[in-house]
Residue frames as a rotation matrix with the C-alpha (Angstrom) as fourth column:
UNK 1
-0.627 0.421 -0.655 -51.64
-0.384 -0.899 -0.210 42.75
-0.678 0.120 0.725 -22.45
UNK 2
-0.337 0.602 0.724 -54.89
0.805 0.583 -0.111 41.97
-0.489 0.545 -0.681 -24.24
UNK 3
-0.959 -0.041 -0.281 -55.75
-0.108 -0.863 0.494 44.36
-0.263 0.504 0.823 -27.08
UNK 4
-0.408 0.857 -0.314 -59.04
-0.591 0.014 0.807 42.67
0.696 0.515 0.501 -27.92
UNK 5
0.294 0.617 0.730 -61.67
-0.941 0.320 0.109 40.80
-0.167 -0.719 0.675 -25.90
UNK 6
-0.668 -0.617 -0.416 -60.46
-0.646 0.758 -0.087 37.22
0.369 0.210 -0.905 -25.21
UNK 7
0.514 0.858 0.008 -63.03
-0.780 0.464 0.419 34.38
0.356 -0.222 0.908 -25.09
UNK 8
-0.526 -0.807 0.269 -61.32
-0.836 0.433 -0.337 32.05
0.155 -0.402 -0.902 -22.55
UNK 9
-0.910 0.323 0.260 -64.28
0.207 0.898 -0.388 29.76
-0.359 -0.299 -0.884 -21.98
UNK 10
-0.395 0.859 0.327 -67.92
0.712 0.062 0.699 29.32
0.580 0.509 -0.636 -22.93
UNK 11
0.607 0.768 0.206 -69.73
0.529 -0.584 0.616 32.50
0.593 -0.265 -0.760 -21.91
UNK 12
0.640 -0.461 -0.615 -66.56
0.426 -0.453 0.783 33.99
-0.640 -0.763 -0.093 -20.28
UNK 13
0.494 -0.450 0.744 -64.83
0.651 -0.375 -0.660 36.79
0.576 0.811 0.108 -22.16
UNK 14
0.096 -0.588 -0.803 -61.90
0.862 -0.355 0.363 38.68
-0.498 -0.727 0.473 -20.66
UNK 15
0.947 0.304 -0.107 -61.83
0.235 -0.879 -0.416 42.40
-0.220 0.369 -0.903 -21.31
UNK 16
0.377 -0.846 0.377 -58.89
0.484 -0.167 -0.859 44.08
0.790 0.506 0.346 -23.01
UNK 17
0.931 -0.105 0.349 -56.30
-0.338 -0.609 0.718 45.40
0.138 -0.786 -0.602 -20.50
UNK 18
-0.062 -0.996 -0.071 -52.87
-0.536 0.093 -0.839 45.10
0.842 -0.014 -0.540 -18.96
UNK 19
0.897 0.438 0.055 -52.75
-0.319 0.557 0.767 42.09
0.305 -0.706 0.639 -16.61
UNK 20
-0.271 -0.959 0.083 -50.04
-0.741 0.152 -0.655 40.90
0.615 -0.239 -0.751 -14.22
UNK 21
0.698 0.492 -0.520 -50.08
-0.147 0.809 0.569 37.49
0.700 -0.321 0.638 -12.55
UNK 22
-0.412 -0.748 0.520 -48.56
-0.838 0.088 -0.538 36.45
0.357 -0.657 -0.663 -9.18
UNK 23
0.698 0.616 -0.365 -48.92
-0.409 0.761 0.504 32.90
0.588 -0.202 0.783 -7.96
UNK 24
-0.287 -0.761 0.582 -47.42
-0.956 0.185 -0.230 30.72
0.067 -0.622 -0.780 -5.30
UNK 25
0.734 0.583 -0.350 -47.36
-0.581 0.805 0.121 27.01
0.352 0.114 0.929 -4.81
UNK 26
0.013 -0.680 0.733 -45.59
-0.761 0.469 0.448 23.85
-0.649 -0.564 -0.511 -3.94
UNK 27
0.574 0.136 -0.808 -44.31
-0.708 0.578 -0.405 20.94
0.412 0.804 0.428 -5.96
UNK 28
0.084 -0.523 0.848 -43.17
-0.650 0.616 0.445 17.50
-0.755 -0.589 -0.288 -4.97
UNK 29
0.816 0.111 -0.567 -41.55
-0.537 0.507 -0.674 15.06
0.212 0.855 0.473 -7.42
UNK 30
0.499 -0.706 0.502 -39.10
0.158 0.644 0.749 12.20
-0.852 -0.294 0.433 -7.59
UNK 31
-0.354 -0.737 -0.576 -36.23
-0.528 -0.351 0.773 12.43
-0.772 0.578 -0.264 -10.04
UNK 32
0.561 0.656 -0.505 -37.42
-0.773 0.197 -0.603 11.48
-0.296 0.729 0.617 -13.56
UNK 33
-0.258 -0.746 -0.613 -34.44
-0.838 0.489 -0.243 9.06
0.481 0.451 -0.752 -13.87
UNK 34
-0.626 0.048 0.779 -36.04
-0.588 0.627 -0.511 6.74
-0.513 -0.778 -0.364 -11.30
UNK 35
-0.953 0.294 0.077 -38.01
0.289 0.794 0.535 3.67
0.097 0.532 -0.841 -12.34
UNK 36
0.132 0.989 -0.067 -41.11
0.946 -0.106 0.307 5.11
0.296 -0.104 -0.949 -10.68
UNK 37
-0.878 -0.473 -0.076 -41.39
0.478 -0.858 -0.189 8.90
0.024 -0.203 0.979 -10.61
UNK 38
0.189 0.981 0.042 -44.63
0.953 -0.194 0.233 10.36
0.237 -0.004 -0.972 -9.28
UNK 39
-0.893 -0.448 0.030 -45.24
0.428 -0.869 -0.247 14.04
0.136 -0.208 0.969 -8.69
UNK 40
0.246 0.953 -0.175 -47.75
0.964 -0.223 0.144 16.55
0.098 -0.204 -0.974 -7.44
UNK 41
-0.874 -0.476 0.095 -48.00
0.461 -0.876 -0.141 20.34
0.150 -0.079 0.986 -7.70
UNK 42
0.281 0.924 -0.261 -50.47
0.958 -0.286 0.018 22.88
-0.058 -0.255 -0.965 -6.34
UNK 43
-0.831 -0.491 0.261 -50.52
0.532 -0.839 0.116 26.52
0.162 0.235 0.958 -7.44
UNK 44
0.312 0.909 -0.276 -52.77
0.934 -0.347 -0.086 29.38
-0.174 -0.231 -0.957 -6.34
UNK 45
-0.611 -0.562 -0.557 -52.68
0.479 -0.823 0.306 32.98
-0.631 -0.080 0.772 -7.55
UNK 46
-0.054 0.541 -0.839 -53.87
-0.380 -0.788 -0.484 35.77
-0.924 0.293 0.248 -9.71
UNK 47
-0.617 -0.029 0.786 -55.29
0.672 0.500 0.546 35.09
-0.409 0.866 -0.289 -13.15
UNK 48
-0.372 0.390 0.842 -56.39
0.524 -0.661 0.537 38.09
0.766 0.641 0.041 -15.18
UNK 49
-0.361 0.271 0.892 -58.80
-0.576 -0.817 0.015 39.96
0.733 -0.508 0.451 -12.84
UNK 50
0.711 0.684 0.163 -59.53
-0.589 0.452 0.670 36.87
0.384 -0.573 0.724 -10.77
UNK 51
-0.049 -0.702 0.711 -57.90
-0.884 0.362 0.297 33.79
-0.466 -0.613 -0.638 -9.24
UNK 52
0.402 0.033 -0.915 -56.75
-0.636 0.729 -0.253 30.40
0.659 0.684 0.314 -10.39
UNK 53
0.233 -0.332 0.914 -56.21
-0.701 0.594 0.395 27.16
-0.674 -0.733 -0.095 -8.46
UNK 54
0.394 -0.210 -0.895 -54.10
-0.767 0.462 -0.446 24.65
0.507 0.861 0.021 -10.43
UNK 55
0.283 -0.251 0.926 -53.49
-0.622 0.686 0.376 21.07
-0.730 -0.683 0.038 -9.31
UNK 56
0.361 -0.270 -0.893 -51.28
-0.805 0.393 -0.444 18.66
0.471 0.879 -0.076 -11.34
UNK 57
0.323 -0.291 0.900 -50.47
-0.580 0.691 0.432 15.08
-0.748 -0.662 0.054 -10.64
UNK 58
0.433 -0.233 -0.871 -48.40
-0.811 0.320 -0.489 12.60
0.393 0.918 -0.050 -12.66
UNK 59
0.493 -0.294 0.819 -46.96
-0.355 0.792 0.497 9.12
-0.794 -0.536 0.286 -12.49
UNK 60
0.386 -0.477 -0.790 -44.08
-0.886 0.048 -0.462 7.95
0.258 0.878 -0.404 -14.67
UNK 61
0.667 -0.229 0.709 -42.95
-0.164 0.883 0.439 4.38
-0.727 -0.409 0.552 -14.97
UNK 62
0.500 -0.612 -0.613 -39.58
-0.824 -0.117 -0.555 3.80
0.268 0.782 -0.562 -16.71
UNK 63
0.938 -0.076 0.339 -38.62
-0.089 0.891 0.444 0.11
-0.336 -0.447 0.829 -16.36
UNK 64
0.126 -0.938 0.322 -35.49
0.842 0.273 0.465 0.66
-0.525 0.213 0.824 -18.51
UNK 65
-0.472 -0.422 -0.774 -33.80
0.068 -0.893 0.445 3.34
-0.879 0.157 0.451 -20.60
UNK 66
-0.986 0.057 0.157 -35.91
0.160 0.069 0.985 2.45
0.045 0.996 -0.077 -23.66
UNK 67
-0.336 0.940 -0.063 -39.46
0.627 0.273 0.730 2.49
0.703 0.206 -0.681 -22.33
UNK 68
-0.990 0.142 -0.020 -41.72
-0.081 -0.671 -0.737 5.04
-0.118 -0.728 0.676 -20.54
UNK 69
-0.213 0.977 0.031 -45.35
0.696 0.130 0.706 4.89
0.686 0.172 -0.707 -19.56
UNK 70
-0.969 -0.138 -0.203 -46.88
0.241 -0.679 -0.693 7.91
-0.043 -0.721 0.692 -17.90
UNK 71
0.046 0.987 0.155 -50.23
0.868 -0.116 0.483 9.26
0.495 0.112 -0.862 -16.78
UNK 72
-0.938 -0.292 -0.184 -50.99
0.345 -0.809 -0.476 12.84
-0.010 -0.510 0.860 -15.73
UNK 73
0.179 0.984 -0.006 -53.99
0.959 -0.173 0.223 14.90
0.218 -0.046 -0.975 -14.55
UNK 74
-0.909 -0.407 0.089 -54.30
0.386 -0.903 -0.191 18.64
0.158 -0.139 0.978 -14.61
UNK 75
0.141 0.971 -0.192 -57.15
0.977 -0.105 0.187 20.54
0.161 -0.214 -0.963 -12.90
UNK 76
-0.912 -0.326 0.250 -57.77
0.300 -0.944 -0.137 24.30
0.281 -0.050 0.959 -13.04
UNK 77
0.121 0.920 -0.372 -60.47
0.986 -0.156 -0.065 26.16
-0.118 -0.359 -0.926 -11.09
UNK 78
-0.791 -0.401 0.462 -60.75
0.514 -0.846 0.145 29.65
0.333 0.352 0.875 -12.56
UNK 79
0.184 0.837 -0.516 -62.79
0.942 -0.300 -0.150 32.34
-0.281 -0.459 -0.843 -10.77
UNK 80
-0.836 -0.434 0.337 -63.06
0.530 -0.799 0.285 35.61
0.146 0.417 0.897 -12.69
UNK 81
-0.635 0.637 -0.436 -65.46
-0.189 -0.676 -0.712 38.57
-0.749 -0.370 0.550 -12.38
UNK 82
-0.447 0.421 -0.789 -66.71
-0.894 -0.172 0.415 37.60
0.039 0.890 0.453 -15.88
UNK 83
0.636 0.687 -0.351 -67.49
-0.656 0.721 0.223 34.02
0.407 0.089 0.909 -14.79
UNK 84
-0.027 -0.574 0.819 -66.25
-0.825 0.475 0.305 30.83
-0.564 -0.667 -0.486 -13.25
UNK 85
0.759 0.230 -0.609 -65.11
-0.559 0.710 -0.429 27.61
0.334 0.666 0.667 -15.00
UNK 86
0.310 -0.643 0.700 -62.99
-0.464 0.540 0.702 24.48
-0.830 -0.542 -0.131 -14.52
UNK 87
0.425 -0.257 -0.868 -60.67
-0.823 0.290 -0.488 22.66
0.377 0.922 -0.088 -16.88
UNK 88
0.426 -0.310 0.850 -59.45
-0.412 0.770 0.487 19.10
-0.806 -0.558 0.200 -16.70
UNK 89
0.382 -0.380 -0.842 -56.84
-0.839 0.240 -0.489 17.40
0.388 0.893 -0.227 -18.88
UNK 90
0.561 -0.245 0.791 -55.94
-0.302 0.829 0.471 13.72
-0.771 -0.503 0.390 -18.65
UNK 91
0.382 -0.514 -0.768 -52.94
-0.889 0.022 -0.457 12.39
0.252 0.857 -0.449 -20.57
UNK 92
0.703 -0.253 0.665 -51.59
-0.039 0.919 0.391 8.90
-0.710 -0.301 0.636 -21.09
UNK 93
0.404 -0.675 -0.617 -48.20
-0.915 -0.285 -0.287 8.37
0.018 0.680 -0.733 -22.73
UNK 94
0.707 -0.361 0.608 -46.30
0.174 0.923 0.345 5.32
-0.685 -0.138 0.715 -23.97
UNK 95
0.635 -0.602 -0.484 -42.82
-0.773 -0.488 -0.405 5.96
0.008 0.631 -0.775 -25.45
UNK 96
0.746 -0.429 0.510 -40.37
0.277 0.896 0.348 3.44
-0.606 -0.118 0.787 -26.74
UNK 97
0.445 -0.710 -0.546 -36.84
-0.878 -0.467 -0.107 4.23
-0.179 0.527 -0.831 -27.89
UNK 98
0.997 -0.068 -0.037 -35.75
0.056 0.961 -0.271 1.11
0.054 0.268 0.962 -29.76
UNK 99
0.118 -0.989 -0.085 -32.25
0.984 0.104 0.146 2.59
-0.136 -0.100 0.986 -30.11
UNK 100
-0.358 -0.328 -0.874 -30.63
0.360 -0.912 0.195 6.00
-0.862 -0.245 0.445 -30.68
UNK 101
-0.980 -0.085 -0.179 -32.04
-0.131 -0.401 0.907 6.20
-0.149 0.912 0.382 -34.25
UNK 102
-0.525 0.832 -0.179 -35.59
0.060 0.245 0.968 4.79
0.849 0.497 -0.178 -33.94
UNK 103
-0.964 0.262 -0.045 -38.32
0.022 -0.087 -0.996 5.83
-0.265 -0.961 0.078 -31.49
UNK 104
-0.432 0.898 0.088 -42.11
0.442 0.125 0.888 5.52
0.786 0.423 -0.450 -31.16
UNK 105
-0.993 0.078 -0.084 -43.99
0.021 -0.595 -0.804 8.10
-0.113 -0.800 0.589 -29.16
UNK 106
-0.400 0.916 -0.017 -47.71
0.565 0.261 0.783 7.82
0.722 0.303 -0.622 -28.28
UNK 107
-0.987 0.160 -0.035 -50.04
-0.079 -0.649 -0.757 10.30
-0.143 -0.744 0.653 -26.54
UNK 108
-0.240 0.970 0.040 -53.76
0.693 0.143 0.706 10.05
0.679 0.197 -0.707 -25.68
UNK 109
-0.981 -0.104 -0.165 -55.39
0.188 -0.728 -0.659 13.12
-0.051 -0.678 0.734 -24.16
UNK 110
-0.008 1.000 0.030 -58.85
0.900 -0.006 0.437 14.07
0.437 0.031 -0.899 -22.90
UNK 111
-0.977 -0.195 -0.084 -59.95
0.210 -0.838 -0.503 17.55
0.028 -0.510 0.860 -22.02
UNK 112
-0.308 0.933 -0.188 -63.36
0.825 0.163 -0.541 18.64
-0.474 -0.321 -0.820 -20.67
UNK 113
-0.367 0.145 -0.919 -63.29
-0.215 -0.974 -0.068 22.01
-0.905 0.173 0.388 -22.52
UNK 114
-0.513 0.153 -0.845 -63.66
-0.859 -0.079 0.507 20.45
0.011 0.985 0.172 -25.96
UNK 115
0.300 0.562 0.771 -65.09
-0.605 0.737 -0.302 17.15
-0.738 -0.375 0.561 -24.63
UNK 116
0.773 -0.138 -0.620 -62.75
-0.524 0.413 -0.745 15.31
0.359 0.900 0.247 -26.99
UNK 117
0.554 -0.670 0.495 -60.13
0.004 0.597 0.802 12.59
-0.833 -0.442 0.333 -26.90
UNK 118
0.715 -0.395 -0.577 -57.11
-0.686 -0.240 -0.686 12.83
0.133 0.887 -0.443 -29.19
UNK 119
0.681 -0.552 0.481 -54.59
0.266 0.798 0.540 10.12
-0.682 -0.240 0.691 -30.03
UNK 120
0.707 -0.545 -0.452 -51.21
-0.702 -0.456 -0.548 10.88
0.093 0.704 -0.704 -31.60
UNK 121
0.674 -0.540 0.505 -48.67
0.266 0.815 0.515 8.24
-0.689 -0.213 0.693 -32.56
UNK 122
0.793 -0.477 -0.380 -45.32
-0.608 -0.575 -0.547 9.16
0.042 0.665 -0.746 -34.08
UNK 123
0.706 -0.636 0.313 -42.62
0.581 0.772 0.258 6.81
-0.405 0.000 0.914 -35.36
UNK 124
0.819 -0.489 -0.300 -39.30
-0.544 -0.828 -0.137 8.67
-0.181 0.275 -0.944 -35.83
UNK 125
0.634 -0.725 0.270 -36.23
0.749 0.662 0.017 7.41
-0.191 0.192 0.963 -37.66
UNK 126
0.784 -0.492 -0.377 -33.12
-0.410 -0.868 0.280 9.52
-0.466 -0.065 -0.883 -37.36
UNK 127
0.910 -0.394 0.128 -30.91
0.368 0.627 -0.687 8.32
0.190 0.672 0.715 -40.19
UNK 128
-0.233 -0.967 0.098 -28.21
0.807 -0.249 -0.536 10.93
0.543 -0.046 0.839 -39.62
UNK 129
-0.375 0.063 -0.925 -27.83
0.706 -0.627 -0.329 13.96
-0.601 -0.776 0.190 -37.39
UNK 130
-0.582 0.242 -0.777 -30.20
-0.342 -0.939 -0.036 16.66
-0.738 0.245 0.629 -38.60
UNK 131
-0.652 0.362 -0.666 -32.15
-0.636 0.216 0.741 14.25
0.412 0.907 0.090 -40.76
UNK 132
-0.737 0.455 0.500 -35.48
-0.234 0.522 -0.820 12.71
-0.634 -0.722 -0.278 -39.58
UNK 133
-0.700 0.628 -0.341 -38.25
-0.239 0.244 0.940 10.71
0.674 0.739 -0.021 -41.14
UNK 134
-0.773 0.506 0.382 -41.61
-0.422 0.040 -0.906 10.64
-0.474 -0.862 0.182 -39.28
UNK 135
-0.611 0.757 -0.231 -44.68
0.206 0.433 0.877 8.49
0.765 0.488 -0.420 -39.77
UNK 136
-0.940 0.305 0.155 -47.49
-0.295 -0.490 -0.821 10.18
-0.175 -0.817 0.550 -37.81
UNK 137
-0.480 0.863 -0.157 -51.00
0.544 0.433 0.718 8.94
0.688 0.260 -0.678 -37.03
UNK 138
-0.947 0.286 0.146 -53.60
-0.306 -0.667 -0.679 11.28
-0.097 -0.688 0.720 -35.45
UNK 139
-0.446 0.874 -0.190 -57.14
0.483 0.414 0.771 10.36
0.753 0.253 -0.607 -34.50
UNK 140
-0.904 0.235 0.356 -59.75
-0.414 -0.686 -0.599 12.46
0.103 -0.689 0.718 -32.66
UNK 141
-0.507 0.789 -0.346 -62.99
0.708 0.610 0.356 11.47
0.492 -0.065 -0.868 -30.97
UNK 142
-0.178 0.559 0.810 -65.91
-0.630 -0.697 0.343 13.40
0.756 -0.450 0.476 -29.50
UNK 143
-0.772 -0.143 -0.619 -66.50
0.353 0.713 -0.606 12.19
0.528 -0.686 -0.500 -25.93
UNK 144
0.317 0.932 0.179 -69.68
0.112 -0.224 0.968 12.15
0.942 -0.287 -0.175 -23.93
UNK 145
0.982 -0.107 0.157 -67.63
-0.166 -0.080 0.983 11.61
-0.092 -0.991 -0.097 -20.78
UNK 146
0.174 -0.984 0.046 -64.01
-0.906 -0.142 0.398 11.02
-0.385 -0.111 -0.916 -19.88
UNK 147
-0.790 -0.579 -0.200 -62.89
-0.599 0.659 0.455 8.40
-0.132 0.480 -0.868 -22.38
UNK 148
-0.606 0.623 0.496 -66.48
0.433 0.780 -0.451 7.18
-0.667 -0.058 -0.742 -22.85
UNK 149
0.496 0.868 0.014 -69.16
0.399 -0.214 -0.892 7.57
-0.771 0.448 -0.453 -25.50
UNK 150
-0.385 -0.814 -0.435 -66.48
-0.090 -0.436 0.895 8.03
-0.918 0.385 0.094 -28.14
UNK 151
0.765 0.553 0.330 -67.44
0.338 0.090 -0.937 9.03
-0.548 0.828 -0.118 -31.68
UNK 152
-0.204 -0.919 0.337 -64.71
0.824 0.025 0.567 9.21
-0.529 0.393 0.752 -34.30
UNK 153
0.681 0.480 -0.553 -64.34
0.193 -0.846 -0.497 12.69
-0.707 0.232 -0.668 -35.81
UNK 154
0.748 -0.499 -0.437 -61.03
-0.658 -0.476 -0.583 12.93
0.083 0.724 -0.685 -37.65
UNK 155
0.610 -0.661 0.438 -58.11
0.364 0.724 0.585 10.72
-0.704 -0.197 0.682 -38.72
UNK 156
0.849 -0.391 -0.356 -54.93
-0.514 -0.451 -0.729 11.46
0.125 0.802 -0.584 -40.57
UNK 157
0.591 -0.768 0.247 -51.69
0.609 0.625 0.487 9.72
-0.529 -0.137 0.838 -41.49
UNK 158
0.892 -0.384 -0.238 -48.66
-0.447 -0.821 -0.354 11.88
-0.059 0.422 -0.905 -42.33
UNK 159
0.518 -0.844 0.137 -45.26
0.851 0.524 0.013 11.15
-0.083 0.109 0.991 -43.68
UNK 160
0.984 -0.178 0.021 -42.78
-0.178 -0.983 0.031 13.92
0.015 -0.034 -0.999 -42.87
UNK 161
0.388 -0.921 0.023 -39.13
0.899 0.373 -0.229 14.30
0.203 0.110 0.973 -43.73
UNK 162
0.990 -0.123 -0.075 -36.91
-0.099 -0.959 0.266 16.97
-0.104 -0.256 -0.961 -42.21
UNK 163
0.337 -0.934 0.121 -33.32
0.907 0.287 -0.308 17.93
0.253 0.214 0.944 -43.02
UNK 164
0.780 -0.207 -0.590 -31.16
0.169 -0.838 0.519 20.56
-0.602 -0.505 -0.619 -41.43
UNK 165
0.574 -0.611 0.546 -28.90
0.648 -0.069 -0.759 22.45
0.501 0.789 0.356 -43.82
UNK 166
0.624 -0.467 -0.627 -25.83
0.403 -0.495 0.770 24.02
-0.670 -0.733 -0.120 -42.27
UNK 167
0.598 -0.416 0.685 -23.79
0.628 -0.289 -0.723 26.67
0.498 0.862 0.088 -43.98
């Protein structure tokens, strides 16, 4: 249910109303425990007052239990009475679990909606159960094209500590 107009894309605003979605599709994937685990999914169905075609593809490479590299692509073709648009998201990941207490997770992502590339790197140390220390680095770029014409827009380094209190 949308109570207010919803700007979903440039020049496309969905009117308030009660919406129901039905979609169907197919998915093919190899088990994520395999060394190489590709996958593909295709979905078609209702989306607000129109239709949506969604195509996702991914490829995971896990040479051992400590390391993962993956790439994924997501495409959406949205056709609404208010307008038509397409979205694309490309993600690259590199994760390394040094041991059960120390891990390093990296994500780089491009999307055509914002024409930006973001990079997130997070080092996590789990000293004890329920206690984590994170060192996080984020960096964003404006992009003229997919991973090209990059102009730095924002950087941040964060140090974060979390503790779970049980009572």
